[in-house]
Backbone bond lengths (Angstrom), bond angles and torsions (degrees), N, CA, C in turn:
res aa  C-N    CA-C-N  psi(-1)  N-CA   C-N-CA  omega(-1)  CA-C   N-CA-C  phi
1 M - - - 1.451 - - 1.537 110.56 -
2 R 1.314 115.89 -39.32 1.461 119.75 -178.55 1.531 110.97 -66.77
3 S 1.318 117.29 -38.82 1.465 119.99 -179.91 1.529 111.19 -67.26
4 I 1.316 117.62 -34.85 1.467 120.87 176.93 1.524 109.70 -66.01
5 L 1.316 117.28 -43.67 1.467 121.63 178.98 1.525 110.89 -62.57
6 M 1.319 117.17 -43.50 1.472 120.77 179.05 1.525 110.93 -64.72
7 T 1.324 117.19 -38.83 1.458 121.14 178.72 1.521 111.01 -64.63
8 I 1.316 116.56 -44.53 1.471 120.78 178.97 1.521 110.63 -63.70
9 M 1.320 117.71 -42.46 1.463 120.48 179.22 1.525 111.04 -65.33
10 L 1.322 117.76 -39.51 1.461 120.91 178.33 1.525 110.91 -64.28
11 I 1.317 116.71 -42.36 1.469 120.42 177.78 1.521 110.53 -62.53
12 M 1.328 117.55 -41.07 1.463 120.89 178.49 1.530 111.01 -63.24
13 V 1.314 117.86 -40.91 1.461 121.65 179.05 1.529 110.46 -64.20
14 V 1.319 116.78 -42.88 1.465 120.43 178.65 1.528 110.59 -62.32
15 I 1.308 117.60 -42.36 1.469 121.16 179.43 1.524 110.81 -64.13
16 V 1.315 117.72 -42.59 1.469 121.16 179.79 1.525 110.73 -64.70
17 I 1.319 117.56 -44.11 1.470 120.58 178.76 1.518 110.54 -63.44
18 Y 1.335 117.26 -41.84 1.462 121.59 178.79 1.525 110.88 -61.47
19 N 1.335 117.34 -45.64 1.463 120.71 -179.83 1.522 112.40 -65.43
20 H 1.312 117.40 -37.73 1.465 119.71 -179.63 1.523 112.28 -73.36
21 S 1.317 117.31 -30.25 1.465 118.79 -179.94 1.525 111.59 -79.37
22 L 1.317 118.60 -30.23 1.463 121.15 -179.87 1.517 112.81 -97.28
23 G 1.294 118.01 -38.03 1.457 121.46 -175.80 1.508 112.83 -86.68
24 G 1.309 115.43 -174.98 1.454 120.43 177.95 1.520 112.60 84.49
25 S 1.318 114.89 173.49 1.466 120.09 -176.32 1.521 112.44 -73.72
26 A 1.321 117.79 -22.31 1.469 120.43 -179.79 1.525 111.36 -113.30
27 G 1.311 116.75 15.78 1.456 120.56 -177.86 1.521 112.40 -77.00
28 T 1.303 114.77 172.58 1.461 121.32 -178.40 1.520 111.30 -61.60
29 R 1.330 116.76 -39.67 1.466 120.51 -178.90 1.529 110.91 -61.26
30 A 1.327 117.25 -42.55 1.463 120.91 179.12 1.522 110.89 -67.77
31 Q 1.320 117.47 -37.92 1.464 120.77 179.52 1.524 111.06 -66.62
32 V 1.337 116.58 -39.77 1.466 119.94 177.90 1.524 110.23 -65.61
33 H 1.322 117.27 -40.31 1.468 120.74 178.79 1.530 110.33 -63.30
34 T 1.325 117.38 -44.32 1.459 121.36 -179.77 1.531 110.99 -64.82
35 S 1.311 116.56 -44.01 1.467 120.22 179.51 1.519 111.06 -65.30
36 G 1.332 116.91 -39.61 1.460 120.86 178.16 1.517 111.77 -64.20
37 A 1.326 117.01 -41.17 1.464 120.61 178.45 1.524 110.87 -65.09
38 R 1.320 117.14 -40.70 1.461 121.27 178.55 1.530 110.66 -65.16
39 L 1.321 117.21 -43.29 1.455 121.71 178.54 1.525 110.99 -64.99
40 N 1.319 117.00 -39.43 1.457 120.99 176.87 1.524 111.43 -61.13
41 G 1.320 116.63 -42.33 1.464 120.48 177.91 1.518 111.23 -64.09
42 T 1.319 116.44 -38.69 1.478 120.25 178.69 1.520 110.78 -64.66
43 I 1.328 116.55 -43.15 1.462 120.57 -179.72 1.521 110.48 -66.22
44 E 1.318 117.85 -38.60 1.462 120.74 179.84 1.529 112.09 -66.61
45 R 1.336 117.89 -27.85 1.461 120.62 -179.04 1.526 113.02 -81.04
46 I 1.333 117.68 -9.89 1.468 119.65 179.83 1.517 108.64 -68.22
47 D 1.323 116.01 128.91 1.456 122.02 -179.08 1.524 107.93 -104.76
48 P 1.331 116.82 110.07 1.476 118.46 -176.52 1.507 113.82 -70.70
């Protein structure tokens, strides 16, 4: 029973760390979106 509880708690900790590192206003997902938008604007300004 104790090993099951420890496993569940470890999985919960991993999920929380994953969500905090990717989500949120300063997360990786937001940074990738911002960088992609900036790169898109740069590409659109190129005059062939």
